[in-house]
PAMAR-794515 format. One line per field, with one value per residue: residue in one letter; x, y, z negated of N, C-alpha, C, O in turn. Coordinates in nm, 2 decimals, padded with zeros to 4 digits. Atoms other than C-alpha are relative to their C-alpha. Example, Ala and Ser with C-alpha at 12.3 -4.5 7.8 and 13.67 -1.06 7.14 Angstrom:
tike: c(A, S)
n.xx: c(00.09, -00.09)
n.yy: c(-00.12, -00.11)
n.zz: c(00.00, 00.00)
ca.xx: c(01.23, 01.37)
ca.yy: c(-00.45, -00.11)
ca.zz: c(-00.78, -00.71)
c.xx: c(00.09, -00.08)
c.yy: c(00.12, 00.11)
c.zz: c(00.00, -00.08)
o.xx: c(00.19, -00.03)
o.yy: c(00.12, 00.22)
o.zz: c(-00.07, -00.09)
This chain:
tike: c(X, X, X, X, X, X, X, X, X, X, X, X, X, X, X, X, X, X, X, X, X, X, X, X, X, X, X, X, X, X, X, X, X, X, X, X, X, X, X, X, X, X, X, X, X, X, X, X, X, X, X, X, X, X, X, X, X, X, X, X, X, X, X, X, X, X, X, X, X, X, X, X, X, X, X, X, X, X, X, X, X, X, X, X, X, X, X, X, X, X, X, X, X, X, X, X, X, X, X, X, X, X, X, X, X, X, X, X, X, X, X, X, X, X, X, X, X, X, X, X, X, X, X, X, X, X, X, X, X, X, X, X, X, X, X, X, X, X, X, X, X, X, X, X, X, X, X, X, X, X, X, X, X, X, X, X, X, X, X, X, X, X, X, X, X, X, X, X, X, X, X, X, X, X, X, X, X, X, X, X, X, X, X, X, X, X, X, X, X, X, X)
n.xx: c(00.00, 00.09, -00.07, -00.11, 00.07, 00.05, -00.11, -00.05, 00.09, -00.02, -00.13, 00.01, 00.09, -00.07, -00.11, 00.07, -00.05, -00.14, -00.08, 00.03, -00.11, 00.05, 00.05, -00.08, -00.06, 00.07, -00.06, -00.08, 00.08, 00.02, -00.09, -00.12, -00.01, -00.08, -00.12, -00.13, -00.02, -00.03, -00.13, -00.02, -00.04, -00.04, -00.03, 00.04, 00.13, 00.00, 00.12, -00.03, 00.12, 00.03, -00.11, -00.12, -00.07, 00.01, 00.08, -00.05, -00.09, 00.02, -00.08, 00.11, -00.03, 00.12, -00.02, 00.11, -00.01, 00.12, 00.05, 00.09, 00.02, 00.07, -00.03, -00.14, -00.01, -00.08, -00.04, -00.08, -00.06, -00.03, -00.07, 00.01, -00.13, -00.02, -00.03, 00.13, 00.02, 00.14, 00.00, 00.12, 00.01, 00.11, 00.00, 00.04, 00.08, 00.03, 00.10, 00.02, 00.14, 00.04, -00.06, -00.15, -00.07, -00.02, 00.05, -00.10, 00.03, -00.11, 00.05, -00.11, 00.03, -00.12, 00.00, 00.05, 00.14, 00.04, 00.05, 00.00, 00.05, -00.02, 00.04, -00.11, 00.01, -00.13, -00.02, -00.13, -00.07, -00.05, -00.09, 00.07, -00.01, 00.13, 00.01, 00.13, 00.05, 00.09, 00.07, 00.10, 00.08, 00.06, 00.00, -00.13, -00.11, 00.02, -00.14, -00.03, -00.15, -00.04, -00.11, -00.06, -00.14, -00.10, -00.12, -00.11, -00.13, -00.01, 00.09, 00.14, 00.06, 00.14, 00.03, 00.14, 00.02, 00.14, 00.06, 00.12, 00.06, 00.02, 00.06, 00.00, -00.14, -00.06, -00.14, -00.07, -00.07, -00.09, -00.08, -00.09, -00.04, -00.08, 00.02, -00.11, 00.01, 00.10, -00.06, 00.07, 00.03, -00.08, 00.05, -00.06, -00.07, 00.07, -00.10)
n.yy: c(00.11, 00.11, 00.06, 00.08, 00.12, 00.08, 00.06, 00.11, 00.11, 00.07, 00.07, 00.12, 00.09, 00.06, 00.09, 00.12, 00.10, 00.03, -00.09, 00.03, 00.07, 00.11, 00.11, 00.13, 00.05, 00.11, 00.13, 00.06, 00.08, 00.13, 00.10, -00.03, 00.11, 00.11, -00.06, 00.07, 00.13, -00.03, 00.05, 00.14, 00.07, 00.14, 00.07, 00.13, 00.02, 00.14, 00.04, 00.09, 00.06, -00.05, 00.04, -00.08, 00.07, -00.07, 00.07, -00.04, -00.12, -00.05, -00.12, -00.10, -00.13, -00.08, -00.14, -00.09, -00.13, -00.08, -00.04, -00.12, -00.04, 00.10, 00.13, 00.04, 00.13, 00.11, 00.11, 00.09, 00.12, 00.10, 00.12, 00.10, 00.08, 00.10, -00.08, -00.05, -00.15, -00.05, -00.14, -00.06, -00.15, -00.04, -00.14, -00.04, -00.12, -00.07, -00.10, -00.07, -00.01, -00.13, -00.02, -00.02, 00.13, 00.06, 00.14, 00.06, 00.13, 00.06, 00.11, 00.06, 00.12, 00.07, 00.08, 00.14, -00.01, -00.06, -00.14, -00.03, -00.13, -00.03, -00.13, -00.05, -00.11, -00.05, 00.02, -00.03, 00.12, 00.00, -00.11, -00.12, -00.01, 00.02, 00.13, 00.04, 00.13, 00.05, 00.12, 00.06, 00.11, 00.07, 00.15, 00.07, -00.10, -00.11, -00.04, -00.14, -00.03, -00.14, -00.04, -00.13, -00.02, -00.06, -00.06, 00.02, 00.04, -00.03, 00.09, -00.01, 00.13, 00.01, 00.11, 00.05, 00.10, 00.03, 00.14, 00.03, 00.14, 00.03, 00.13, 00.06, 00.01, -00.13, -00.03, -00.13, -00.04, -00.11, -00.04, -00.11, -00.04, -00.12, -00.08, 00.02, -00.11, 00.03, 00.06, 00.12, 00.10, 00.12, 00.12, 00.01, 00.12, 00.08, 00.07)
n.zz: c(00.09, -00.06, -00.11, 00.05, 00.06, -00.11, -00.06, 00.09, -00.01, -00.13, 00.00, 00.08, -00.07, -00.11, 00.05, 00.03, 00.10, -00.01, 00.08, 00.14, 00.06, 00.08, -00.09, 00.02, -00.13, -00.06, 00.03, -00.11, -00.09, 00.06, -00.04, 00.07, 00.10, -00.06, -00.06, 00.03, -00.08, -00.14, -00.04, -00.02, 00.12, -00.01, 00.13, 00.03, 00.07, 00.06, 00.08, 00.10, 00.05, 00.14, 00.09, -00.04, -00.10, -00.13, -00.10, -00.13, -00.01, -00.14, -00.04, -00.04, -00.06, -00.01, -00.05, 00.03, -00.07, 00.02, -00.14, 00.01, 00.14, 00.08, -00.04, -00.02, -00.07, 00.06, -00.09, 00.08, -00.05, 00.11, -00.04, 00.10, 00.02, -00.11, -00.12, -00.06, 00.01, -00.01, -00.01, 00.03, -00.01, 00.08, 00.04, 00.13, -00.01, 00.13, -00.01, 00.13, 00.04, 00.05, 00.13, -00.02, 00.00, -00.14, -00.04, -00.08, -00.06, -00.08, -00.08, -00.09, -00.08, -00.02, -00.12, 00.03, 00.01, 00.13, 00.00, 00.14, 00.04, 00.14, 00.06, 00.08, 00.08, 00.05, 00.14, 00.05, 00.05, 00.14, 00.02, -00.05, -00.15, -00.08, -00.07, -00.06, 00.03, -00.10, 00.03, -00.10, 00.05, -00.11, 00.01, -00.01, 00.02, 00.10, 00.04, 00.05, 00.01, 00.01, -00.09, 00.03, -00.06, 00.09, -00.06, 00.10, -00.05, -00.14, -00.08, 00.02, 00.00, 00.00, 00.08, 00.01, 00.11, 00.01, 00.02, -00.08, 00.00, -00.15, -00.01, 00.14, 00.06, 00.05, -00.03, 00.03, -00.11, 00.02, -00.12, 00.01, -00.13, -00.01, -00.12, -00.10, -00.10, -00.11, -00.12, -00.05, 00.11, -00.02, 00.07, 00.13, 00.03, 00.10, 00.09)
ca.xx: c(-01.96, -02.25, -02.04, -01.75, -01.98, -02.13, -01.79, -01.68, -01.99, -01.94, -01.58, -01.67, -01.95, -01.73, -01.45, -01.71, -01.65, -01.30, -01.19, -01.34, -01.08, -01.31, -01.40, -01.30, -01.07, -01.23, -01.20, -00.95, -01.07, -01.22, -00.97, -00.69, -00.76, -00.58, -00.29, -00.02, -00.09, -00.04, 00.26, 00.40, 00.45, 00.61, 00.62, 00.48, 00.13, 00.10, -00.20, -00.19, -00.44, -00.59, -00.29, -00.04, 00.08, 00.16, -00.10, 00.03, 00.28, 00.21, 00.46, 00.25, 00.29, 00.03, 00.00, -00.23, -00.31, -00.55, -00.77, -01.02, -01.14, -01.32, -01.14, -00.80, -00.73, -00.58, -00.38, -00.24, -00.03, -00.02, 00.24, 00.16, 00.43, 00.37, 00.43, 00.06, -00.01, -00.34, -00.39, -00.66, -00.79, -01.02, -01.10, -01.09, -01.36, -01.43, -01.73, -01.78, -02.11, -02.31, -02.17, -01.81, -01.72, -01.60, -01.78, -01.51, -01.54, -01.29, -01.39, -01.15, -01.20, -00.94, -00.83, -00.94, -01.30, -01.30, -01.49, -01.43, -01.61, -01.51, -01.65, -01.40, -01.36, -01.07, -00.94, -00.63, -00.38, -00.21, 00.05, -00.21, -00.13, -00.41, -00.53, -00.81, -01.01, -01.18, -01.44, -01.66, -01.93, -02.02, -02.11, -01.79, -01.58, -01.60, -01.29, -01.17, -00.82, -00.64, -00.40, -00.15, 00.18, 00.49, 00.80, 01.12, 01.49, 01.45, 01.19, 00.82, 00.62, 00.26, 00.12, -00.19, -00.30, -00.63, -00.85, -01.11, -01.33, -01.32, -01.56, -01.58, -01.20, -01.06, -00.74, -00.50, -00.33, -00.04, 00.13, 00.42, 00.51, 00.78, 00.74, 00.94, 01.03, 00.78, 00.85, 00.76, 00.59, 00.82, 00.76, 00.81, 01.05, 00.88, 01.05)
ca.yy: c(04.90, 04.71, 04.66, 04.52, 04.28, 04.16, 04.10, 03.90, 03.69, 03.62, 03.53, 03.28, 03.14, 03.08, 02.93, 02.67, 02.36, 02.32, 02.62, 02.48, 02.35, 02.11, 01.89, 01.53, 01.38, 01.14, 00.78, 00.57, 00.38, 00.05, -00.16, 00.00, -00.28, -00.52, -00.28, -00.47, -00.78, -00.60, -00.77, -01.12, -01.37, -01.71, -01.96, -02.27, -02.37, -02.67, -02.86, -03.06, -03.31, -03.26, -03.44, -03.21, -03.46, -03.30, -03.39, -03.19, -02.92, -02.70, -02.46, -02.14, -01.84, -01.57, -01.23, -00.95, -00.64, -00.36, -00.29, -00.03, 00.14, -00.18, -00.47, -00.65, -00.93, -01.26, -01.51, -01.82, -02.12, -02.42, -02.69, -03.01, -03.25, -03.49, -03.20, -03.14, -02.77, -02.61, -02.25, -02.01, -01.65, -01.45, -01.12, -00.97, -00.71, -00.44, -00.22, 00.05, 00.02, 00.32, 00.28, 00.31, -00.06, -00.27, -00.57, -00.80, -01.09, -01.32, -01.54, -01.78, -02.03, -02.30, -02.51, -02.83, -02.70, -02.57, -02.25, -02.09, -01.79, -01.63, -01.35, -01.13, -00.88, -00.67, -00.74, -00.65, -00.93, -01.01, -00.73, -00.48, -00.54, -00.52, -00.86, -01.00, -01.29, -01.49, -01.76, -01.99, -02.23, -02.45, -02.82, -03.02, -02.70, -02.49, -02.28, -01.97, -01.82, -01.50, -01.32, -01.05, -00.90, -00.83, -00.63, -00.74, -00.78, -00.63, -00.89, -00.86, -01.17, -01.27, -01.51, -01.73, -01.93, -02.11, -02.42, -02.59, -02.90, -03.06, -03.34, -03.40, -03.40, -03.12, -02.96, -02.68, -02.48, -02.24, -02.05, -01.82, -01.63, -01.38, -01.09, -01.14, -00.89, -00.85, -01.03, -01.35, -01.60, -01.89, -02.24, -02.25, -02.51, -02.80, -02.93)
ca.zz: c(00.15, 00.31, 00.62, 00.42, 00.22, 00.55, 00.70, 00.39, 00.40, 00.77, 00.72, 00.45, 00.66, 00.96, 00.75, 00.64, 00.43, 00.55, 00.34, 00.02, -00.22, -00.41, -00.11, -00.17, 00.10, 00.34, 00.25, 00.45, 00.75, 00.63, 00.82, 00.61, 00.35, 00.59, 00.69, 00.50, 00.71, 01.05, 01.22, 01.26, 00.98, 00.96, 00.68, 00.52, 00.40, 00.16, 00.03, -00.29, -00.44, -00.79, -00.95, -00.77, -00.51, -00.17, 00.09, 00.39, 00.49, 00.79, 00.96, 01.02, 01.25, 01.23, 01.40, 01.28, 01.48, 01.39, 01.70, 01.57, 01.24, 01.13, 01.29, 01.28, 01.53, 01.40, 01.61, 01.45, 01.53, 01.29, 01.35, 01.16, 01.03, 01.33, 01.58, 01.67, 01.73, 01.65, 01.76, 01.67, 01.72, 01.51, 01.34, 01.00, 00.96, 00.70, 00.66, 00.40, 00.22, 00.10, -00.25, -00.11, -00.16, 00.13, 00.29, 00.42, 00.66, 00.84, 01.13, 01.31, 01.59, 01.62, 01.92, 01.73, 01.73, 01.38, 01.32, 00.98, 00.83, 00.50, 00.29, 00.11, -00.16, -00.30, -00.65, -00.86, -00.93, -01.26, -01.21, -01.08, -00.71, -00.45, -00.33, -00.12, -00.24, 00.04, 00.00, 00.21, 00.12, 00.41, 00.45, 00.39, 00.32, 00.01, -00.07, -00.25, -00.21, -00.27, -00.04, -00.11, 00.02, -00.18, -00.11, -00.30, -00.23, 00.12, 00.22, 00.28, 00.20, 00.24, -00.02, -00.03, -00.34, -00.36, -00.40, -00.20, -00.17, 00.18, 00.24, -00.14, -00.19, -00.41, -00.31, -00.42, -00.16, -00.14, 00.14, 00.17, 00.49, 00.57, 00.80, 01.12, 01.39, 01.68, 02.00, 02.18, 01.95, 01.90, 01.77, 01.39, 01.25, 01.07, 00.76)
c.xx: c(-00.08, 00.07, 00.11, -00.05, -00.05, 00.11, 00.06, -00.09, 00.01, 00.13, -00.01, -00.09, 00.07, 00.12, -00.06, 00.06, 00.14, 00.08, -00.03, 00.11, -00.05, -00.06, 00.09, 00.06, -00.09, 00.06, 00.08, -00.09, -00.02, 00.11, 00.14, 00.02, 00.09, 00.14, 00.13, 00.02, 00.04, 00.15, 00.00, 00.06, 00.03, 00.03, -00.07, -00.13, -00.01, -00.13, 00.04, -00.14, -00.01, 00.11, 00.13, 00.09, -00.02, -00.08, 00.05, 00.09, -00.01, 00.10, -00.10, 00.07, -00.13, 00.04, -00.13, 00.02, -00.13, -00.04, -00.10, -00.03, -00.06, 00.06, 00.15, -00.01, 00.10, 00.03, 00.08, 00.04, 00.04, 00.07, 00.00, 00.13, 00.02, 00.02, -00.12, -00.01, -00.15, 00.01, -00.14, 00.00, -00.13, 00.01, -00.03, -00.07, -00.03, -00.10, -00.02, -00.15, -00.03, 00.06, 00.15, 00.08, 00.01, -00.07, 00.10, -00.04, 00.12, -00.07, 00.11, -00.05, 00.13, -00.01, -00.05, -00.15, -00.05, -00.04, -00.02, -00.05, 00.02, -00.06, 00.11, -00.04, 00.14, 00.00, 00.15, 00.06, 00.05, 00.09, -00.06, 00.00, -00.13, 00.00, -00.14, -00.03, -00.10, -00.07, -00.10, -00.07, -00.09, 00.00, 00.15, 00.12, -00.05, 00.14, 00.00, 00.15, 00.02, 00.12, 00.06, 00.14, 00.09, 00.12, 00.11, 00.12, 00.01, -00.09, -00.15, -00.06, -00.15, -00.03, -00.15, 00.00, -00.15, -00.04, -00.11, -00.04, -00.03, -00.05, 00.00, 00.14, 00.05, 00.14, 00.05, 00.08, 00.09, 00.08, 00.09, 00.06, 00.09, -00.02, 00.12, -00.01, -00.10, 00.08, -00.07, -00.03, 00.08, -00.05, 00.07, 00.07, -00.09, 00.10, -00.06)
c.yy: c(-00.11, -00.07, -00.10, -00.13, -00.09, -00.07, -00.11, -00.12, -00.07, -00.08, -00.13, -00.10, -00.07, -00.09, -00.14, -00.09, -00.03, 00.09, -00.03, -00.09, -00.12, -00.11, -00.12, -00.04, -00.12, -00.13, -00.06, -00.08, -00.14, -00.11, 00.02, -00.11, -00.11, 00.05, -00.07, -00.13, 00.03, -00.04, -00.15, -00.06, -00.15, -00.06, -00.14, 00.00, -00.14, -00.03, -00.11, -00.07, 00.04, -00.04, 00.07, -00.07, 00.07, -00.08, 00.04, 00.13, 00.04, 00.12, 00.10, 00.12, 00.07, 00.14, 00.07, 00.13, 00.08, 00.05, 00.12, 00.03, -00.11, -00.14, -00.02, -00.14, -00.09, -00.10, -00.09, -00.12, -00.09, -00.12, -00.11, -00.08, -00.10, 00.08, 00.05, 00.15, 00.03, 00.16, 00.06, 00.15, 00.03, 00.15, 00.01, 00.13, 00.07, 00.11, 00.07, 00.01, 00.14, 00.04, 00.02, -00.13, -00.05, -00.14, -00.06, -00.13, -00.04, -00.11, -00.05, -00.12, -00.06, -00.09, -00.14, 00.00, 00.06, 00.15, 00.04, 00.15, 00.02, 00.14, 00.04, 00.12, 00.04, -00.02, 00.05, -00.13, 00.02, 00.13, 00.13, 00.02, -00.03, -00.14, -00.01, -00.14, -00.04, -00.13, -00.04, -00.11, -00.06, -00.15, -00.05, 00.10, 00.11, 00.04, 00.15, 00.01, 00.15, 00.02, 00.13, 00.01, 00.06, 00.05, -00.01, -00.05, 00.02, -00.09, 00.04, -00.13, 00.01, -00.13, -00.04, -00.11, -00.03, -00.14, -00.02, -00.15, -00.03, -00.14, -00.07, -00.02, 00.13, 00.01, 00.14, 00.03, 00.12, 00.03, 00.12, 00.03, 00.12, 00.08, -00.02, 00.11, -00.04, -00.05, -00.12, -00.09, -00.13, -00.11, 00.00, -00.13, -00.08, -00.07, -00.13)
c.zz: c(00.05, 00.11, -00.05, -00.06, 00.11, 00.07, -00.09, 00.01, 00.13, 00.01, -00.08, 00.07, 00.11, -00.04, -00.04, -00.11, 00.00, -00.10, -00.15, -00.06, -00.08, 00.08, -00.02, 00.14, 00.05, -00.04, 00.11, 00.08, -00.07, 00.03, -00.08, -00.11, 00.05, 00.05, -00.03, 00.08, 00.15, 00.02, 00.01, -00.12, 00.04, -00.13, -00.01, -00.08, -00.05, -00.07, -00.10, -00.05, -00.15, -00.10, 00.04, 00.10, 00.13, 00.10, 00.15, -00.01, 00.14, 00.02, 00.07, 00.07, 00.02, 00.04, -00.03, 00.07, -00.02, 00.14, -00.01, -00.15, -00.09, 00.02, 00.01, 00.07, -00.06, 00.11, -00.09, 00.08, -00.11, 00.07, -00.11, 00.00, 00.12, 00.13, 00.07, -00.03, 00.01, 00.00, -00.03, 00.02, -00.09, -00.04, -00.15, 00.02, -00.13, 00.03, -00.13, -00.02, -00.05, -00.13, 00.00, -00.01, 00.14, 00.01, 00.09, 00.06, 00.08, 00.08, 00.10, 00.07, 00.04, 00.12, -00.03, -00.02, -00.13, 00.01, -00.15, -00.02, -00.15, -00.03, -00.09, -00.09, -00.05, -00.15, -00.03, -00.06, -00.14, -00.03, 00.05, 00.15, 00.07, 00.06, 00.06, -00.04, 00.11, -00.05, 00.11, -00.07, 00.11, -00.02, 00.02, -00.01, -00.09, -00.05, -00.04, -00.01, 00.00, 00.08, -00.05, 00.06, -00.11, 00.07, -00.11, 00.07, 00.15, 00.09, -00.03, 00.02, -00.02, -00.07, 00.01, -00.11, 00.00, -00.03, 00.09, -00.02, 00.15, 00.01, -00.13, -00.06, -00.04, 00.03, -00.05, 00.12, -00.03, 00.13, -00.03, 00.14, -00.01, 00.12, 00.09, 00.10, 00.11, 00.12, 00.04, -00.12, 00.03, -00.09, -00.14, -00.02, -00.11, -00.09, -00.04)
o.xx: c(-00.04, 00.06, 00.13, 00.00, -00.03, 00.10, 00.10, -00.04, 00.01, 00.13, 00.04, -00.07, 00.05, 00.15, 00.00, 00.14, 00.20, 00.19, 00.05, 00.15, 00.03, -00.11, 00.21, -00.01, -00.15, 00.18, 00.05, -00.20, 00.08, 00.14, 00.22, 00.14, 00.15, 00.21, 00.21, 00.13, 00.08, 00.24, -00.11, 00.14, -00.03, 00.10, -00.09, -00.14, 00.01, -00.18, 00.12, -00.24, 00.07, 00.11, 00.23, 00.19, -00.13, -00.05, 00.04, 00.08, 00.03, 00.11, -00.17, 00.17, -00.22, 00.14, -00.24, 00.13, -00.24, 00.04, -00.12, 00.03, -00.05, 00.02, 00.23, -00.08, 00.20, -00.06, 00.17, -00.01, 00.14, 00.01, 00.06, 00.22, 00.14, 00.03, -00.11, 00.01, -00.22, 00.08, -00.24, 00.10, -00.22, 00.09, -00.11, -00.04, -00.04, -00.08, -00.02, -00.23, 00.06, 00.08, 00.21, 00.19, -00.06, -00.06, 00.13, -00.11, 00.20, -00.13, 00.17, -00.12, 00.22, -00.12, -00.08, -00.21, -00.17, 00.03, -00.11, 00.00, -00.03, -00.06, 00.18, -00.14, 00.23, -00.10, 00.22, -00.01, 00.03, 00.09, 00.00, -00.05, -00.21, 00.11, -00.23, 00.05, -00.20, -00.01, -00.14, -00.01, -00.20, 00.07, 00.21, 00.23, -00.12, 00.22, -00.08, 00.22, -00.06, 00.21, -00.02, 00.20, 00.05, 00.15, 00.10, 00.12, 00.07, -00.08, -00.19, -00.04, -00.20, 00.02, -00.23, 00.08, -00.23, 00.05, -00.18, 00.02, -00.12, 00.02, 00.00, 00.14, 00.07, 00.22, -00.04, 00.12, 00.05, 00.12, 00.05, 00.12, 00.07, -00.05, 00.23, -00.12, -00.12, 00.20, -00.18, 00.06, 00.07, -00.13, 00.19, 00.03, -00.13, 00.19, 00.01)
o.yy: c(-00.23, -00.19, -00.20, -00.24, -00.21, -00.19, -00.22, -00.23, -00.20, -00.19, -00.23, -00.22, -00.19, -00.18, -00.24, -00.04, -00.06, 00.05, 00.02, -00.19, -00.21, -00.21, -00.11, -00.02, -00.19, -00.14, -00.02, -00.13, -00.19, -00.18, -00.07, -00.13, -00.18, -00.03, -00.08, -00.17, -00.06, -00.01, -00.22, 00.00, -00.21, 00.00, -00.20, 00.08, -00.23, 00.06, -00.20, 00.00, 00.12, 00.02, 00.05, -00.01, 00.11, -00.20, -00.05, 00.20, -00.03, 00.21, 00.06, 00.17, 00.02, 00.20, 00.03, 00.18, 00.03, 00.10, 00.18, -00.04, -00.10, -00.23, 00.06, -00.23, -00.05, -00.15, -00.04, -00.16, -00.05, -00.18, -00.08, -00.07, -00.13, 00.02, 00.14, 00.19, -00.01, 00.22, -00.02, 00.22, -00.04, 00.22, -00.06, 00.22, 00.00, 00.19, 00.00, 00.06, 00.22, 00.15, 00.04, -00.13, -00.01, -00.22, 00.00, -00.21, 00.04, -00.20, 00.03, -00.20, 00.00, -00.13, -00.21, -00.09, 00.08, 00.22, -00.02, 00.24, -00.06, 00.22, -00.04, 00.18, -00.04, 00.01, 00.09, -00.20, 00.12, 00.18, 00.24, 00.12, -00.11, -00.18, 00.07, -00.23, 00.03, -00.20, 00.04, -00.18, -00.01, -00.20, -00.01, 00.06, 00.20, -00.04, 00.23, -00.07, 00.23, -00.06, 00.22, -00.09, 00.15, 00.01, 00.06, -00.12, -00.07, -00.09, 00.08, -00.20, 00.10, -00.24, 00.05, -00.20, 00.07, -00.23, 00.08, -00.23, 00.04, -00.24, -00.20, -00.05, 00.23, -00.09, 00.23, -00.05, 00.21, -00.07, 00.20, -00.06, 00.20, 00.02, -00.02, 00.17, -00.15, -00.03, -00.14, -00.11, -00.18, -00.09, 00.00, -00.24, -00.02, -00.13, -00.20)
o.zz: c(00.04, 00.12, 00.01, -00.04, 00.10, 00.10, -00.04, 00.01, 00.13, 00.06, -00.04, 00.07, 00.13, 00.03, -00.02, -00.18, -00.11, -00.14, -00.23, 00.00, -00.11, 00.02, -00.01, 00.24, -00.02, -00.05, 00.23, 00.04, -00.14, -00.06, -00.07, -00.15, -00.03, 00.10, 00.05, 00.09, 00.21, -00.05, 00.01, -00.19, 00.13, -00.22, 00.09, -00.18, 00.03, -00.14, -00.07, -00.05, -00.20, -00.21, -00.03, 00.14, 00.17, 00.12, 00.23, -00.12, 00.24, -00.07, 00.16, 00.02, 00.09, 00.00, 00.01, 00.07, 00.02, 00.22, 00.10, -00.23, -00.21, -00.05, 00.06, 00.03, -00.11, 00.17, -00.16, 00.18, -00.18, 00.16, -00.21, 00.08, 00.15, 00.24, 00.16, -00.14, 00.10, -00.08, -00.04, 00.02, -00.10, 00.02, -00.21, 00.10, -00.23, 00.13, -00.23, 00.06, -00.07, -00.16, -00.10, 00.03, 00.23, -00.09, 00.20, -00.01, 00.14, 00.02, 00.17, 00.01, 00.09, 00.16, 00.07, -00.06, -00.15, 00.08, -00.21, 00.05, -00.23, 00.05, -00.15, -00.07, -00.05, -00.22, 00.06, -00.13, -00.20, -00.14, 00.06, 00.20, 00.02, 00.12, 00.03, -00.03, 00.13, -00.13, 00.19, -00.16, 00.14, -00.10, 00.12, 00.01, -00.06, -00.09, 00.00, -00.06, 00.04, 00.09, -00.09, 00.10, -00.19, 00.18, -00.22, 00.17, 00.22, 00.21, -00.13, 00.12, -00.08, -00.03, 00.02, -00.11, 00.00, -00.06, 00.14, -00.08, 00.20, -00.02, -00.14, -00.18, 00.04, 00.03, -00.06, 00.20, -00.11, 00.20, -00.10, 00.19, -00.10, 00.23, 00.05, 00.12, 00.14, 00.13, -00.01, -00.20, 00.14, -00.18, -00.14, 00.04, -00.20, -00.04, -00.12)
């Protein structure tokens, strides 16, 4: 009997925590918060003044690629109405805090010298869908916007809605991009 009990105890010991049924699953990798953005997107980003008049319309192409458990690489190409092209590269980063929440940041450097840093957090949108809210508070640039991805009618779309104050001028902004097949980056059409 003593030998049997010893063998049972040893078997349980060697099976270890993996055999326990009550162990919680490991949380997803922090970068998973950005997973829906992985891929290529093309669309239009529009800025409006406080009265709703259109100030600018930019043809946008963005590519997102997860590169490690905490980081997603961002590449962008903005074509202005006059044909001027601004490119940029950056990183979305996610770190899991001790309390389980995520610390999000986005940093982009553009070819026109602009360097943008945003802090982010996850929220639920009006329909309960997951969204990311980004904000920055820098001299001459204060902005907050939300991003989310939808799947409807066989299309995957990436949306941005927000507001900002740029050099004292308030603006509303909206962007809508459609996922495009991978391949060489082409010049977006400007409307």
